[in-house]
C-alpha positions as CSV (number, residue, x, y, z in Angstrom):
1,M,0.0,0.0,0.0
2,K,1.3,3.5,-0.9
3,V,0.9,5.8,2.1
4,G,1.3,9.6,2.1
5,L,2.5,10.8,5.5
6,Y,1.2,14.3,6.4
7,F,3.3,15.5,9.4
8,G,2.2,18.4,11.5
9,S,1.2,19.8,14.9
10,F,-2.4,20.2,13.7
11,N,-2.9,22.7,16.6
12,P,-5.9,22.5,15.8
13,V,-6.7,20.6,12.6
14,H,-8.6,22.8,10.2
15,V,-10.4,22.5,6.8
16,G,-7.3,23.5,5.0
17,H,-5.4,20.4,6.3
18,L,-8.4,18.2,5.5
19,I,-8.8,19.6,1.9
20,I,-5.1,18.9,1.2
21,A,-5.2,15.4,2.6
22,N,-8.4,14.6,0.8
23,Y,-7.0,15.9,-2.5
24,A,-3.9,13.8,-2.1
25,A,-5.9,10.7,-1.3
26,N,-8.3,11.2,-4.2
27,E,-6.1,12.7,-7.0
28,T,-2.8,10.9,-6.7
29,D,-1.6,7.3,-6.6
30,L,-1.6,7.3,-2.8
31,N,-3.9,4.6,-1.3
32,Q,-4.1,6.4,2.1
33,V,-3.0,9.6,3.8
34,W,-1.9,9.4,7.4
35,F,-2.0,12.5,9.6
36,I,1.2,12.1,11.7
37,V,0.5,14.2,14.8
38,S,3.8,15.6,16.1
39,P,3.9,15.8,19.9
40,Q,6.9,18.2,19.7
41,N,8.1,19.8,16.4
42,P,11.8,20.7,16.7
43,F,11.1,24.0,14.9
44,K,8.1,25.1,17.2
45,Q,7.6,26.0,20.8
46,S,5.8,23.1,22.6
47,A,4.3,25.4,25.3
48,S,1.7,26.6,22.8
49,L,0.6,23.1,21.8
50,L,-2.6,21.5,23.0
51,N,-2.0,18.0,24.4
52,E,-1.1,15.6,21.6
53,Y,-3.9,13.2,22.6
54,H,-6.5,16.0,22.3
55,R,-5.1,17.0,18.9
56,L,-5.2,13.4,17.7
57,H,-8.8,13.0,18.9
58,L,-9.8,16.2,17.0
59,I,-8.3,14.7,13.7
60,K,-9.9,11.3,14.3
61,S,-13.3,13.1,14.9
62,S,-12.8,15.1,11.6
63,I,-12.0,12.1,9.4
64,D,-14.4,9.5,11.0
65,G,-15.7,7.1,8.4
66,D,-13.2,8.1,5.7
67,T,-11.2,4.9,4.7
68,K,-8.5,6.8,2.8
69,L,-7.5,9.1,5.7
70,R,-6.1,8.0,9.0
71,A,-4.7,9.7,12.2
72,S,-1.5,8.3,13.7
73,S,0.0,8.6,17.2
74,V,3.2,6.9,16.0
75,E,5.4,9.8,17.2
76,F,3.9,9.8,20.8
77,S,6.1,6.8,21.8
78,L,9.3,8.0,19.9
79,P,12.0,10.2,21.4
80,R,11.3,14.0,21.5
81,P,11.5,16.2,19.6
82,S,10.2,14.3,16.7
83,Y,12.4,13.9,13.7
84,T,10.9,12.8,10.4
85,C,13.8,10.5,9.6
86,D,13.4,8.6,12.9
87,T,9.6,8.3,12.4
88,L,10.1,7.0,8.8
89,A,12.7,4.4,10.0
90,Y,10.2,3.2,12.6
91,L,7.3,3.0,10.2
92,V,9.3,1.1,7.6
93,E,10.2,-1.5,10.2
94,K,6.7,-1.7,11.6
95,F,4.9,-1.8,8.2
96,P,7.4,-3.4,5.7
97,D,4.8,-3.9,3.0
98,N,3.9,-0.2,2.8
99,Q,5.6,2.3,0.6
100,F,5.8,5.6,2.5
101,C,5.9,9.0,0.9
102,L,5.8,12.5,2.4
103,L,3.1,15.1,1.8
104,M,4.2,18.6,2.5
105,G,3.8,22.3,1.5
106,S,6.3,24.1,-0.7
107,D,7.1,26.2,2.3
108,G,8.3,23.2,4.3
109,F,10.0,21.7,1.3
110,Q,12.1,24.9,0.9
111,N,13.5,24.2,4.4
112,L,14.1,20.5,3.9
113,N,17.8,20.8,3.9
114,K,17.6,22.0,7.6
115,W,16.0,18.6,8.6
116,K,17.9,15.9,10.4
117,N,19.3,13.4,7.9
118,Y,17.4,15.1,5.0
119,E,19.7,13.4,2.5
120,T,18.4,10.0,3.6
121,I,14.8,11.2,3.3
122,V,15.1,12.6,-0.2
123,K,17.0,9.5,-1.4
124,N,14.5,7.0,-0.1
125,Y,11.0,8.6,0.0
126,P,9.0,10.3,-2.8
127,I,7.6,13.7,-1.8
128,Y,4.3,15.1,-2.8
129,I,4.3,18.9,-2.5
130,Y,1.3,21.2,-2.5
131,K,2.1,24.7,-3.6
132,R,1.9,27.5,-1.1
133,P,1.8,31.1,-2.3
134,G,5.2,32.8,-2.1
135,F,7.1,29.5,-1.9
136,E,8.2,28.4,-5.3
137,I,9.9,25.1,-5.8
138,E,13.3,26.0,-7.3
139,E,15.6,23.5,-5.6
140,T,14.5,19.8,-5.6
141,H,17.2,18.7,-3.1
142,G,17.6,15.7,-5.4
143,A,14.2,14.4,-4.2
144,Q,11.7,12.5,-6.3
145,I,8.9,15.1,-6.2
146,T,5.3,15.3,-7.4
147,I,3.8,18.7,-7.4
148,L,0.1,18.8,-6.5
149,D,-2.3,21.5,-7.6
150,A,-4.4,21.1,-4.5
151,P,-7.0,23.8,-3.6
152,L,-5.5,26.0,-0.9
153,L,-7.1,28.1,1.7
154,E,-5.3,30.8,3.5
155,I,-6.1,29.4,7.0
156,S,-3.6,28.7,9.7
157,S,-4.0,27.1,13.1
158,T,-2.4,30.2,14.6
159,Y,-5.2,32.3,13.1
160,I,-7.8,29.9,14.6
161,R,-6.2,30.1,18.0
162,E,-6.2,33.9,17.9
163,L,-9.9,33.9,17.0
164,I,-10.6,31.7,20.0
165,K,-8.6,33.9,22.3
166,N,-10.5,36.9,21.1
167,K,-13.9,35.2,21.5
168,K,-14.6,35.2,17.8
169,S,-16.2,32.5,15.7
170,I,-14.2,29.7,14.1
171,R,-17.2,28.3,12.3
172,F,-16.5,27.1,8.7
173,L,-12.7,27.1,9.5
174,V,-12.8,23.8,11.3
175,P,-15.2,20.9,11.0
176,D,-18.3,21.3,13.2
177,V,-17.2,18.4,15.3
178,V,-13.9,20.1,16.0
179,K,-15.6,23.5,16.8
180,E,-17.9,21.8,19.2
181,E,-15.1,19.9,21.0
182,I,-12.9,23.0,21.3
183,E,-15.8,25.0,22.7
184,L,-16.9,22.3,25.1
185,A,-13.4,21.7,26.4
186,G,-12.4,25.3,26.4
187,Y,-9.3,24.7,24.4
188,Y,-7.0,27.6,23.3
189,K,-8.8,30.2,25.5
190,S,-5.7,31.3,27.4
């Protein structure tokens, strides 16, 4: 099975994330897309992150019933911060019959050379890249890339958290189930 790995904090997951994952699952040769929830991204402050189990639950609620999308807690049991190369090595060992690929934005791809063991990643894993405005793909880092023309929304988890802090509506930016859960639990208020 060919699996696209969509790494992120998903703090919280929003419709932009879901549209990209759905597009990749439907419009490419990927059999599934797995959301890999990062408990601690080496490039981000962990203090602003909602607990990883809550973030995982929000994704699972968002994709419930979709057989092509899956939420994964694989990085929860790996050393922190989470490095993609370590997660890939673990997944290849655990699921030897799967072919793993990366799904990422052109903004993240531009910084790929700053990742731990990025040379190993580009040598061994195809990368599916969705275009982000202002981040052209000029250097391929020697990777086997597929450029996706996925629909993009200018939404960020940071923007959603700001709306919540300012007591503004996040309706239509996140799935209804995520909105309800965030409101019920009081996530991101402080």
